[in-house]
C-alpha positions in Angstrom: -20.6 -8.9 9.5 -19.0 -11.3 7.1 -18.2 -8.8 4.4 -16.4 -6.6 7.2 -14.4 -10.1 8.3 -13.5 -10.5 4.2 -12.5 -6.9 3.6 -10.4 -6.7 6.9 -8.7 -9.8 5.3 -8.3 -8.4 2.3 -6.9 -4.8 3.7 -4.4 -6.5 6.2 -2.8 -8.9 3.9 -2.8 -7.0 0.7 -1.8 -3.7 2.0 2.0 -4.3 2.7 2.4 -7.0 -0.4 3.3 -6.0 -3.7 -0.4 -6.9 -5.1 -2.3 -3.4 -4.4 -4.8 -3.1 -1.7 -7.2 -0.6 -3.5 -7.5 -3.0 -6.4 -8.7 -6.1 -4.5 -10.6 -4.1 -2.1 -12.6 -2.7 -5.1 -12.8 -5.8 -7.4 -14.4 -7.8 -3.8 -17.0 -5.1 -3.2 -18.1 -4.9 -6.7 -18.2 -8.7 -8.0 -19.5 -9.6 -4.1 -22.2 -6.3 -3.8 -21.1 -6.0 0.2 -23.4 -4.0 1.8 -21.0 -2.7 4.5 -18.3 -1.6 2.1 -18.5 2.4 2.7 -16.1 5.2 3.1 -16.3 4.6 7.3 -15.4 1.0 6.6 -12.8 1.9 4.1 -11.3 4.3 6.4 -11.6 2.1 9.3 -9.3 -1.0 7.4 -6.5 1.9 6.5 -6.6 2.8 10.4 -5.6 -0.8 11.1 -3.1 -1.1 8.9 -1.9 2.3 10.1 -1.7 1.1 13.7 -0.1 -2.4 12.9 2.8 -0.4 10.8 3.4 2.2 13.3 3.4 -0.6 16.6 5.4 -3.3 14.5 8.3 -0.5 13.9 8.2 1.4 17.0 11.7 1.2 17.9 12.7 2.6 14.2 9.9 5.2 14.6 11.4 6.0 18.1 14.6 6.0 16.3 14.0 8.5 13.7 14.1 11.2 16.7 17.7 10.6 17.0 18.3 9.9 13.4 16.8 13.2 11.7 18.2 12.5 8.5 16.4 9.2 7.8 13.3 10.9 9.2 13.4 13.4 7.0 13.9 11.6 4.1 10.6 9.5 4.7 8.9 12.8 4.7 10.8 14.4 1.5 9.6 10.8 0.0 6.0 11.0 0.9 5.5 14.7 -0.3 5.0 14.0 -4.1 2.4 11.4 -3.2 0.7 13.3 -1.0 0.7 16.5 -3.0 -0.4 14.4 -6.3 -3.2 12.8 -4.0 -4.5 16.1 -2.8 -4.7 17.3 -6.5 -6.3 14.1 -7.6 -8.9 14.5 -4.6 -9.6 18.3 -5.1 -10.2 18.0 -8.5 -12.5 14.9 -8.5 -9.9 12.8 -10.6 -9.4 9.8 -8.4 -12.6 8.1 -9.1 -11.9 8.3 -13.0 -9.0 5.8 -12.1 -11.1 3.2 -10.5 -11.7 1.4 -13.7 -11.4 -2.5 -14.2 -9.7 -2.2 -16.9 -6.9 -0.1 -15.5 -6.7 -2.3 -12.8 -6.3 -5.4 -15.2 -3.3 -3.4 -17.3 -1.7 -1.9 -14.3 -1.9 -5.3 -12.4 -0.2 -7.4 -15.1 2.4 -4.4 -16.2 3.5 -3.3 -12.8 3.8 -6.9 -11.9 6.6 -7.4 -14.7 8.1 -4.6 -13.9 8.5 -6.0 -10.5 9.9 -8.9 -12.5 12.3 -6.7 -13.9 13.8 -4.8 -10.9 13.9 -8.2 -8.9 16.5 -9.8 -11.1 19.5 -7.6 -10.4 21.8 -9.1 -7.4 22.3 -5.7 -5.5 23.1 -5.4 -2.0 22.7 -1.6 -1.0 21.8 -1.4 2.8 19.1 1.5 3.8 21.7 2.6 6.6 24.5 3.4 4.4 23.1 3.7 0.9 19.3 5.6 1.6 20.4 9.1 0.3 17.9 12.0 -0.2 18.2 11.6 -4.2 17.0 7.7 -3.1 14.5 9.1 -1.1 13.2 11.6 -4.1 13.0 8.6 -7.0 11.6 6.3 -4.7 8.6 9.0 -3.5 8.1 9.8 -7.3 7.8 6.3 -7.9 5.3 5.9 -5.0 2.9 8.7 -7.0 2.1 5.8 -9.7 0.2 4.1 -6.6 -2.7 6.2 -6.6 -3.7 4.6 -9.5 -5.5 1.1 -8.2 -3.6 -2.2 -9.4 -0.4 -0.5 -9.2 0.4 -1.4 -5.3 2.0 1.6 -3.6 4.1 -1.5 -1.4 4.9 -2.8 -4.8 6.4 0.1 -6.7 7.9 1.6 -3.7 9.9 -2.3 -4.0 10.3 -1.9 -7.4 11.8 2.0 -7.1 14.1 0.6 -4.4 15.1 -2.1 -6.4 16.0 -0.7 -9.4 18.3 2.0 -7.1 20.0 -1.3 -5.9 18.8 -1.7 -2.6 18.6 -5.8 -1.4 15.1 -7.1 -1.2 14.8 -6.8 2.5 15.8 -3.1 3.0 13.4 -2.7 -0.3 10.9 -4.0 2.3 11.5 -1.9 4.9 11.9 1.2 3.3 8.6 0.5 1.5 6.8 -0.1 5.2 8.3 3.1 6.7 7.4 5.0 3.5 3.6 3.5 4.5 3.5 5.3 7.7 2.9 8.5 6.6 1.2 7.2 3.5 -1.7 5.6 5.6 -1.6 8.1 8.3 -2.8 11.0 5.9 -5.4 8.6 4.5 -6.3 7.8 7.9 -6.9 11.2 8.9 -8.1 12.8 5.6 -10.9 9.8 5.5 -11.9 10.5 9.1 -12.4 13.8 8.3 -14.6 13.2 5.5 -16.5 10.5 7.4 -17.2 13.2 10.2 -18.2 16.2 8.1 -19.3 14.9 4.9 -21.5 11.5 6.2 -22.2 13.3 9.8 -21.7 10.0 11.3 -19.6 8.5 14.4 -17.9 5.1 14.1 -19.8 2.2 14.8 -19.3 -1.3 16.3 -18.6 -2.8 12.8 -16.0 -0.3 12.2 -14.2 -0.7 15.5 -14.2 -4.7 14.5 -12.8 -3.7 10.9 -9.9 -1.6 12.6 -9.4 -4.7 15.1 -9.2 -7.1 12.4 -7.0 -5.3 10.0 -4.6 -4.5 12.9 -4.3 -8.1 13.6 -3.8 -9.2 9.8 -1.8 -6.2 8.8 0.6 -7.4 11.5 1.2 -10.6 10.6 1.7 -10.2 7.0 4.1 -7.5 7.8 6.0 -9.9 10.1 5.5 -13.3 7.9 6.2 -11.1 4.6 9.8 -9.6 6.1 10.9 -13.2 6.9 9.4 -14.5 3.3 11.5 -11.8 1.6 14.9 -12.7 3.6 14.9 -16.2 2.1 12.8 -15.8 -1.1 12.7 -13.9 -4.2 9.5 -11.8 -5.6 8.5 -14.0 -8.0 5.3 -15.6 -6.3 4.2 -12.4 -6.4 4.8 -11.6 -9.9 3.0 -15.0 -11.0 0.0 -14.4 -9.2 0.0 -10.7 -10.7 0.1 -11.6 -13.9 -2.3 -14.5 -13.7 -5.0 -11.8 -11.8 -4.1 -9.0 -14.6 -5.0 -11.7 -17.6 -8.0 -12.4 -15.9 -9.3 -9.1 -15.0 -8.6 -8.2 -19.2 -10.1 -11.1 -20.3 -13.7 -10.5 -18.2 -13.4 -6.8 -18.6 -12.8 -6.9 -22.4 -15.6 -9.8 -23.1 
């Protein structure tokens, strides 16, 4: 039960901050040797985050039915990630990327890239400047998040910042893109749980969904408030320190 609680906190916080949820879940589970880290728990954690972002942005989602162009741009931006992810899973390549050294390097390198993108004083707006070209470019950036340590939130914010979007709208674009991404992970994961493990969700799964939902919702709310007032340097510093520590440990 304690490990489910810890994993839920980690998922809820790191999924939406630019620091990579997958790398933190991998590192914590490996070094603390959690007994309850299974496919079904992993799926439950992502379902909780998915429900949180859907409920937080429910008004924006409802408005997507009125703003069909934005809806189409979100879908277009999500296609590269889903197509590449399907390819990696189908040919069993995804596990090859779950390597501690890779996590160390990606945590460090993409943290520095986030720093570079955040140095520009730019003010493009989601409503006026999010064109189809921007959607496709950010979608291509998002493919990199399939590598643990890159961070889906981090790389989409980085891509949006390089395309001259301000910090708040870069984060909002990232959150909107997380909806189809997390939805796909949840659906695909549930399918695997049902057909591969031949099991139903237990009480631990429901607890992990609930905890992940609560913490994810709070993280989204306060991160958007934070990013209105401050830059992203604190996350860059964290990534650089964590990346260096991981590399030192993995190469010793």
